[in-house]
Each structure stands twice: as structure tokens, then as C-alpha cells.
N, C-alpha and C positions, 0 to 999 in steps of 0.2 A: 513495288509495295505501295507507293503513294496513290496510284490509281485504284488500288483495292479498297482504300479508306472510304472513297465516295460511295461504295456499295454496302458499307457496314450497316446503315439503317435499314436497307432493303433486306439484307441477310438476317438481321436481328428480328425483323417483322415476320419473316418466314419461319424462323426457329420458334418464335413465340406462338405462332399459329399451330405449329407442329407439337407444341407441348414441351419443347426443350427449355422454355423460359423457367420452368420449375427447377431444372438442373442449375441454371445460372443463378437463380435466387438462392438455391441451397449452397452453392459455392460461396457466395457473398456472406451468407449467414455463418457458414462453417469457418471461413477465414476470420470473421469478426469474433467468433466464439473463442478463438485461441490467441486473440490479440493480448498485448500486455495490458494490465497485469492478470495473472491467473492465480495469484496467491498473495497473502499478506503475512509478512514475518514480523513478529513482535520482539523488540529488543529491550534491554534494560541498560541504563547508562553506567551502572556501578559507581555512581557518585551521588552524594546527598544534595547536590545543587546543580544548576545549569539551565541552559535554554538552547534554542536553535543556534544562536550566534556563538555561544561557547563551544558547542559541539562542532560547528563549522570551523572555528579556529583550530580545535584539536585535529580535525581531519585535514585541514590545509597544512598544518605543521608536519603531517605525515607524507606530504607530497601529493595528496589527492586534489582533484580539480574543484571539489565543492564538498558540502556535507553529503554523506552517503545515504542518509535517511530521507524519506519523503515527508515525514511529519515527526514532531517531537511533542510529547505530552508532559507539561510541566507539573512539578509537585509543590509549587509555591515559593521556592527559594531559587532566585536567579544567580546569586553569588555565594561564595563560601562563607562569608561573614554577614550576609544579609539576613534580615528578619523574614519570617514566614509571612507571605501575603496571600490571604485566602482568595483574592481576585485572580491570582495566577495559578492556583491549584486546579489542575484539570484543563488548563488552557492549552489548546492545540495550536502549535506554531508550524506553518508550512515550511518544509525544507526544500529539497530538490524537487523540481516540477514533476508531477506524477506521470507525465508522458516521457520522461527521461529515465533511462536505465539506472538502477540504484547502484550503490557501492556499500553494501551492508552485510552480505552473506554469500560467500563464494560456494558454499556447499550446494550440490545438486543444481548448479547454474541458477540459483535463486536471484542473483542480481539482475539477470535478464528477464525473469518471469514474475518477480514479486515486488510489491510495495514494501518498504521498510518503515516501521513505526518504532520510535524509541521512547520509553517512559523514563523519566528522570527518577533515579532511586537505586538503592542497593538491595539486591535480592536477599531475603532472609532477615532484613532489618525490621524492627518494630515500626509499624506505621507506614510500611511500604507494601504494595502501592496504596495510595490514599483512595478513599471512596470516590472523590471527584475524578481522580485519574481513571479509575475503573469505569465510571459512568461515561467519561469522554471516550475511552477506548471502545466501549461497546457501541456508542453512537458512531464513532469513526468507522468501525468494522461494518456495522449495519448499513450506514450510508454508502460505503464503497460497494457493498454487496448488492444493494438495490440499484445503485447507479450503473453497475456493470450489467445487471440482468443475467449474470452467468452463475452466480453462486446460489445454491438452495440450501435449505436447512440440512438436508441429508449429506451435503458435501462438506459441512463444517466439521473439521477434525482437529481439535487442539493437540498440539505436540505433547506426548506424555512427559510430564515433569516440567513442561514449559510454563510460562506465566499464566496463560489462559487456563491451563489445567490446575495450577496451584491455587488460583483465586476462584475457581469453580464456574468459569464460563463454559457451559456445556452445550449451549444451544443459542442460535441467533434468532 
């Protein structure tokens, strides 16, 4: 096998001249198109306060290796008895590195294929999500979609009854 490697550049040149290079480029693009992530799952913390470190502590206390989400979008209250801080409302704190499999949604193997984003807040509560959280979420989604080059407007499908559906994000 080792002596075969010295002929690889020569073989590749012949294949390129024969038009097989198109096939190899297609394989590379095709493999990249299905690379992690292929979706984004939006979660809600079900708490009126918190930040990435708080959620990390919650997840570590459950025996997980780290925070399960890739990003946390704050609502302006870091602690249970803290005051609202407008500079923190909508702030995106990075969680688990985006190139690492998440631990946020086991349904349909989403941990392996999706980024997890968590908004601090309780569904159905007045004032949740905040306008700044929505703006940050839309910016986060749009940035990840542009960055990946894989999502288009026609592929955007908010989950029926989910947060994006409830707040009216119907298009990117």
C-alpha cells in the first residue's frame, strides 16, 4: 500500500483530465452539506432568570459533562433576586462549542445533528420572550444559516406550536 501512495498525484492528474474530478468535487461538497449542524433547536429555560453558567451548573448537577446548549440568550436577569439589567437583555452567551455534539434534544437524534439555543424565560408568561431576545434569536439564526451556506428561506420550517411559531418568525 505504501508504494501506491507515490502514484496518487499521477492517478489524480489522469482522473482530472478524464473529467472524474467533477465527481470528487461533488463528493467533497456532498459530504460537507451534511456536516454538523443541519438544524437549530430553540429551547426555553422555564425559569425567570439565569445565564449560561447557571444552566451549566444545572446540567453538571444532572451528571452531564457540560452545558447541553450551544448558546443561551439572556432576558436581563442573571439571578433569582437580581434586578433587570437592560444591557443583559438579548445578550447571547456561548455554551458548548458549536463543533461539539449537543445534549439538549434526544428526539430524532437532534443532539447529533442540531445546535441547541436556549432562551431564558417561562413560556406563556407576560413579557416573554423580550423584544431583545427575539432580535438576538433572529440574528443568531440568520448568522448560522449564512455561515453554513446550507439553509435557504424555503428550508425554514418553524415547529408548529414552538417558540418561533408562537412569536411569528415565519421567514429568515
